[in-house]
C-alpha positions as CSV (number, residue, x, y, z in Angstrom):
1,M,5.6,94.8,-44.3
2,A,5.4,91.6,-46.4
3,A,5.0,88.3,-44.6
4,P,8.1,86.2,-44.6
5,K,8.1,83.4,-47.2
6,P,7.6,79.9,-45.7
7,T,10.7,77.8,-45.5
8,R,10.7,75.0,-48.0
9,T,11.6,71.6,-46.7
10,R,14.4,69.6,-48.4
11,R,11.8,66.9,-49.4
12,K,9.9,69.6,-51.5
13,M,13.1,71.0,-52.9
14,Q,14.5,67.8,-54.3
15,R,13.5,64.3,-54.8
16,V,14.2,61.8,-52.1
17,T,16.8,59.3,-53.5
18,I,17.7,55.7,-52.8
19,M,20.8,57.0,-51.0
20,D,18.5,58.8,-48.5
21,V,16.5,55.6,-47.9
22,A,19.8,53.7,-47.4
23,A,21.0,56.3,-44.9
24,R,17.7,56.3,-43.0
25,A,17.7,52.4,-42.9
26,E,21.4,52.3,-42.0
27,L,22.0,49.9,-44.9
28,S,24.0,50.0,-48.1
29,P,22.4,51.5,-51.3
30,S,23.0,48.2,-53.0
31,T,20.8,46.4,-50.4
32,V,18.0,48.9,-50.9
33,S,18.3,48.5,-54.7
34,L,18.1,44.7,-54.2
35,Y,15.0,45.2,-52.1
36,F,13.2,46.7,-55.1
37,R,14.6,44.3,-57.7
38,K,14.5,41.0,-55.8
39,P,12.7,41.4,-52.5
40,D,13.1,37.7,-51.6
41,A,16.9,38.1,-51.6
42,V,16.8,40.7,-48.7
43,S,16.5,39.5,-45.1
44,A,13.3,40.1,-43.1
45,A,15.1,42.5,-40.8
46,A,16.6,44.6,-43.6
47,S,13.3,44.6,-45.4
48,E,11.5,45.9,-42.4
49,S,14.1,48.7,-41.9
50,I,13.8,49.7,-45.6
51,A,10.0,49.7,-45.4
52,R,10.1,52.0,-42.4
53,A,12.5,54.4,-44.1
54,I,10.4,54.5,-47.3
55,E,7.3,55.4,-45.3
56,A,9.1,58.0,-43.2
57,L,10.7,59.7,-46.3
58,D,7.6,59.3,-48.6
59,Y,10.0,57.7,-51.1
60,V,8.7,57.0,-54.6
61,P,11.0,54.8,-56.7
62,N,12.0,56.2,-60.1
63,L,10.9,53.1,-62.1
64,M,12.3,54.4,-65.4
65,A,15.7,55.1,-63.9
66,G,15.8,51.6,-62.5
67,G,14.6,50.2,-65.8
68,L,17.4,51.9,-67.7
69,A,19.9,50.4,-65.4
70,A,18.4,46.9,-65.5
71,A,16.9,47.0,-69.1
72,S,13.4,46.7,-67.7
73,S,11.2,48.4,-65.1
74,R,9.0,46.8,-62.3
75,V,5.9,47.5,-64.4
76,V,3.8,44.7,-65.9
77,S,1.5,45.9,-68.7
78,I,-1.9,44.1,-68.8
79,I,-4.0,44.6,-71.9
80,V,-7.6,43.3,-71.8
81,P,-10.5,43.7,-74.3
82,S,-12.7,45.6,-71.8
83,V,-12.4,46.9,-68.2
84,R,-16.1,46.7,-67.9
85,N,-16.2,42.9,-68.3
86,A,-16.4,41.0,-65.1
87,F,-14.4,38.1,-66.5
88,F,-11.3,40.2,-67.1
89,A,-11.7,42.2,-63.9
90,E,-11.4,39.0,-61.9
91,T,-8.3,38.0,-63.8
92,V,-6.6,41.4,-63.5
93,A,-7.4,41.5,-59.7
94,A,-5.9,38.1,-59.1
95,M,-2.8,39.0,-61.2
96,Q,-2.3,42.3,-59.5
97,E,-2.4,40.6,-56.1
98,E,0.2,38.0,-57.0
99,L,2.5,40.5,-58.8
100,G,2.3,42.9,-55.9
101,K,3.9,40.3,-53.6
102,Q,7.0,40.8,-55.7
103,R,6.5,44.6,-55.8
104,L,5.6,44.5,-59.4
105,Q,3.2,47.2,-60.4
106,V,0.4,46.9,-63.0
107,M,-0.3,49.2,-65.9
108,L,-3.8,48.4,-67.4
109,G,-5.2,49.2,-70.8
110,H,-8.2,47.9,-72.7
111,T,-8.7,47.5,-76.4
112,E,-12.4,47.5,-76.9
113,Y,-11.8,44.3,-78.9
114,T,-9.8,45.9,-81.7
115,E,-6.3,44.9,-82.8
116,Y,-5.6,48.5,-83.8
117,H,-6.1,49.8,-80.2
118,E,-4.1,46.8,-78.9
119,E,-1.2,47.8,-81.1
120,G,-1.2,51.3,-79.8
121,L,-1.3,50.1,-76.2
122,V,1.6,47.7,-76.8
123,R,3.7,50.6,-78.3
124,T,3.0,52.7,-75.2
125,A,3.8,49.9,-72.9
126,L,7.1,49.1,-74.5
127,S,8.2,52.8,-74.0
128,W,8.1,52.0,-70.3
129,A,10.5,49.1,-70.6
130,P,8.0,46.7,-69.0
131,A,9.1,43.6,-67.1
132,A,6.4,41.7,-69.1
133,I,3.3,42.3,-71.2
134,V,0.1,40.4,-70.8
135,L,-2.3,40.2,-73.8
136,T,-5.7,38.7,-74.0
137,G,-6.2,36.0,-76.6
138,L,-4.0,34.8,-79.5
139,S,-5.2,37.1,-82.3
140,H,-2.9,40.2,-82.8
141,S,-1.9,42.4,-85.7
142,A,1.3,41.7,-87.6
143,A,2.8,44.9,-86.2
144,T,2.1,43.9,-82.6
145,R,3.7,40.5,-83.1
146,R,6.8,42.2,-84.7
147,L,7.1,44.8,-81.9
148,L,7.0,42.1,-79.2
149,R,9.3,39.8,-81.0
150,D,11.9,42.5,-81.5
151,S,11.6,43.8,-77.9
152,K,12.5,40.5,-76.2
153,V,10.0,41.3,-73.5
154,P,8.3,38.3,-71.9
155,V,4.7,37.9,-73.2
156,V,1.8,36.0,-71.6
157,E,-1.3,35.5,-73.6
158,I,-4.3,34.8,-71.4
159,W,-7.9,33.5,-71.7
160,E,-7.2,31.4,-74.9
161,L,-5.1,28.4,-76.0
162,G,-4.3,27.5,-79.5
163,S,-1.5,27.0,-82.0
164,Q,-0.3,30.6,-82.3
165,T,1.2,31.3,-78.9
166,M,4.0,33.8,-79.0
167,D,5.7,33.0,-75.8
168,M,3.7,31.9,-72.7
169,A,0.0,31.3,-72.5
170,V,-2.6,30.6,-69.8
171,G,-6.2,29.7,-70.6
172,F,-8.4,27.1,-72.3
173,H,-9.7,26.1,-75.7
174,H,-12.9,28.0,-76.5
175,D,-14.1,25.6,-79.2
176,Q,-14.1,23.0,-76.4
177,V,-16.5,25.2,-74.4
178,G,-18.9,25.2,-77.4
179,H,-18.5,21.4,-77.6
180,A,-19.4,21.0,-73.9
181,A,-22.5,23.2,-74.2
182,A,-23.8,21.4,-77.3
183,S,-23.0,17.9,-75.8
184,H,-24.9,18.9,-72.6
185,L,-28.0,20.0,-74.5
186,I,-28.0,16.9,-76.7
187,Q,-27.7,14.7,-73.6
188,R,-30.8,16.4,-72.3
189,G,-32.7,15.3,-75.4
190,R,-32.5,18.7,-77.3
191,K,-32.1,18.4,-81.1
192,R,-33.0,21.8,-82.4
193,L,-30.2,23.9,-81.2
194,L,-29.2,27.6,-81.5
195,F,-26.1,29.6,-80.4
196,L,-27.0,33.2,-79.6
197,G,-24.0,35.5,-79.6
198,A,-23.1,39.2,-79.3
199,R,-20.3,41.0,-81.0
200,L,-19.0,37.7,-82.6
201,H,-17.4,39.8,-85.4
202,E,-15.0,41.3,-82.8
203,D,-15.0,38.8,-80.0
204,R,-12.9,36.0,-81.5
205,R,-13.2,33.8,-78.4
206,A,-17.0,33.9,-78.4
207,A,-16.9,33.1,-82.1
208,L,-14.8,30.1,-81.4
209,R,-17.3,28.9,-78.8
210,A,-20.1,29.3,-81.4
211,Q,-18.0,27.4,-84.0
212,G,-17.4,24.5,-81.5
213,F,-21.1,24.4,-80.7
214,V,-22.4,24.0,-84.2
215,E,-19.7,21.7,-85.4
216,T,-20.4,19.3,-82.4
217,A,-24.2,19.4,-83.0
218,R,-24.0,18.9,-86.8
219,N,-21.9,15.7,-86.3
220,I,-24.9,14.1,-84.5
221,P,-27.6,12.5,-86.6
222,D,-31.0,14.3,-86.5
223,V,-29.5,17.3,-84.6
224,T,-29.5,20.8,-86.2
225,A,-27.7,23.9,-85.1
226,E,-27.5,27.5,-86.2
227,I,-25.9,30.8,-85.0
228,I,-27.8,34.0,-84.5
229,Q,-25.8,37.1,-83.6
230,H,-26.1,40.8,-82.8
231,P,-23.4,43.4,-83.4
232,A,-23.9,45.2,-80.1
233,P,-22.0,44.3,-76.8
234,A,-23.6,41.5,-74.7
235,S,-26.5,42.6,-72.5
236,A,-29.8,41.2,-71.2
237,E,-31.6,43.5,-73.7
238,V,-29.6,42.0,-76.6
239,G,-30.4,38.5,-75.3
240,A,-34.2,39.2,-75.4
241,M,-33.9,40.6,-79.0
242,L,-31.9,37.5,-80.1
243,L,-34.5,35.2,-78.6
244,G,-37.2,37.0,-80.5
245,E,-35.3,36.6,-83.8
246,A,-34.7,32.9,-82.9
247,L,-38.3,32.1,-82.3
248,H,-39.3,33.9,-85.5
249,R,-36.7,32.0,-87.7
250,F,-36.6,28.7,-85.9
251,P,-39.9,28.2,-84.0
252,N,-39.0,24.6,-83.1
253,V,-35.8,25.5,-81.2
254,N,-35.6,23.6,-77.9
255,G,-32.0,24.2,-76.8
256,I,-30.0,27.4,-76.7
257,A,-26.4,28.2,-75.8
258,C,-25.4,31.9,-75.3
259,S,-22.1,33.6,-75.8
260,N,-22.3,34.8,-72.1
261,D,-24.5,34.9,-69.1
262,H,-25.9,38.4,-69.9
263,I,-27.3,37.1,-73.1
264,A,-28.7,34.0,-71.3
265,L,-30.4,36.2,-68.6
266,G,-32.1,38.2,-71.4
267,V,-33.3,34.9,-72.8
268,I,-34.8,33.8,-69.5
269,F,-36.5,37.2,-68.9
270,E,-38.0,37.1,-72.4
271,C,-39.2,33.5,-72.0
272,Q,-40.9,34.5,-68.8
273,R,-42.6,37.4,-70.6
274,L,-43.8,35.1,-73.4
275,G,-44.8,32.3,-71.1
276,I,-42.2,29.9,-72.4
277,A,-41.4,27.2,-69.8
278,I,-37.7,26.7,-69.0
279,P,-36.5,23.9,-69.2
280,D,-39.6,22.0,-70.3
281,R,-40.0,23.9,-73.6
282,L,-36.6,25.4,-73.9
283,S,-33.2,24.6,-72.3
284,V,-30.7,27.4,-71.8
285,V,-26.9,27.4,-71.2
286,G,-24.8,30.4,-70.6
287,F,-21.1,31.2,-70.2
288,G,-19.3,32.9,-67.4
289,D,-21.0,32.0,-64.1
290,L,-21.5,35.6,-63.3
291,S,-22.8,36.6,-59.8
292,F,-26.5,36.4,-60.8
293,S,-26.3,33.1,-62.6
294,A,-27.0,30.8,-59.6
295,A,-29.6,33.2,-58.1
296,S,-31.7,33.7,-61.2
297,N,-35.1,31.9,-61.5
298,P,-34.6,29.3,-62.9
299,S,-31.0,29.1,-61.9
300,L,-28.8,29.3,-65.0
301,T,-26.8,26.3,-66.3
302,T,-23.5,27.8,-67.4
303,I,-19.8,27.2,-68.0
304,R,-17.4,28.7,-65.5
305,P,-14.1,29.9,-66.8
306,P,-11.4,30.1,-64.1
307,G,-10.7,33.8,-64.3
308,D,-8.9,34.1,-61.0
309,L,-6.8,31.0,-61.7
310,I,-5.8,32.4,-65.1
311,G,-4.6,35.6,-63.3
312,K,-2.6,33.7,-60.7
313,E,-0.9,31.4,-63.2
314,A,-0.1,34.2,-65.5
315,A,1.5,36.1,-62.6
316,R,3.4,33.0,-61.6
317,L,4.9,32.6,-65.1
318,I,5.9,36.3,-65.2
319,I,7.6,36.1,-61.8
320,A,9.4,32.9,-62.7
321,R,10.7,34.4,-65.9
322,I,11.9,37.6,-64.2
323,L,13.7,35.9,-61.4
324,R,15.3,33.3,-63.7
325,S,19.0,34.0,-64.3
326,D,20.2,31.1,-66.4
327,G,18.8,32.1,-69.8
328,E,15.5,32.1,-71.5
329,P,13.2,29.2,-70.5
330,A,11.1,27.3,-73.1
331,P,7.7,28.7,-73.9
332,T,5.1,27.6,-71.3
333,V,1.5,26.8,-71.8
334,I,-1.0,26.2,-69.0
335,D,-4.4,24.8,-69.7
336,T,-6.7,25.9,-66.9
337,R,-9.8,24.1,-68.4
338,F,-13.4,25.1,-67.4
339,T,-16.4,23.7,-65.6
340,L,-19.9,23.1,-66.8
341,L,-22.4,23.8,-63.9
342,H,-25.7,22.0,-64.4
343,R,-28.6,24.0,-62.9
344,Q,-32.3,24.4,-63.4
345,S,-32.3,26.1,-66.9
346,S,-31.4,22.8,-68.6
């Protein structure tokens, strides 16, 4: 005799709906809908009842259905150059925390520093009717700019400021970072300067830092500056190779700025291997203030970008735009600036 088939529960037979949540919470469906769209507009008592009902029923909102009704979903698409980069990880984490307070969810993609991949990610994001799209930097393909302009979706460009902002922007001027690094080395008496960079042909922001560095140095009498670069992603190994090339081509170099702290760490390691005293013989400045920078020996002078602040301010702009009901606000630009941390390496 065959065993009886197990009885399937209602939850497995059909999707739990917002009507089920409303009935369980003993509230109207419109109140539950408002809870998802504008949580601050729902009373604390009602919010608690809805949250208990959602948990009890294992309710998962149909974001696309909500998006079709309201012309946008509760998803914010964040597109960064690399998910492996600690800079961008810090920004995304801060943004996700702030957006989560308004029950906005994050969809993350990374471009590997190519505008082609960014364009594909933007097309995919737009198919989800996002509440907003966050892009890294100001350089985008013509197709990406056209897609975003036609979509009317709020756009925040992060980690860079300049003259080509599409809508909103949060970040700082990278040429000013290069200026700060060069000025610091010159003030320390260094006149033979080099900028060591990785992936400058793809990383536009690092290239801007290099440009600001050499332009500042070359405006000072008796100071020279050159750029040496490697096509591979930044690493300590690449930093060591770049220092080797620097010493071969410019043996009198006495001040080096690096496109990031990984390159600078490789420079420090290679100097120790070669017996080059830091900072007596060679001063070194990094970028990023990564976790090892203060603990290295010697500790690394570096420039700290406010990654967490960029994330929080970008989220704030998105939330303000979504909740605003009296028309489109003017484009908003926030300059977070940066901080030069003077340590032992200079």
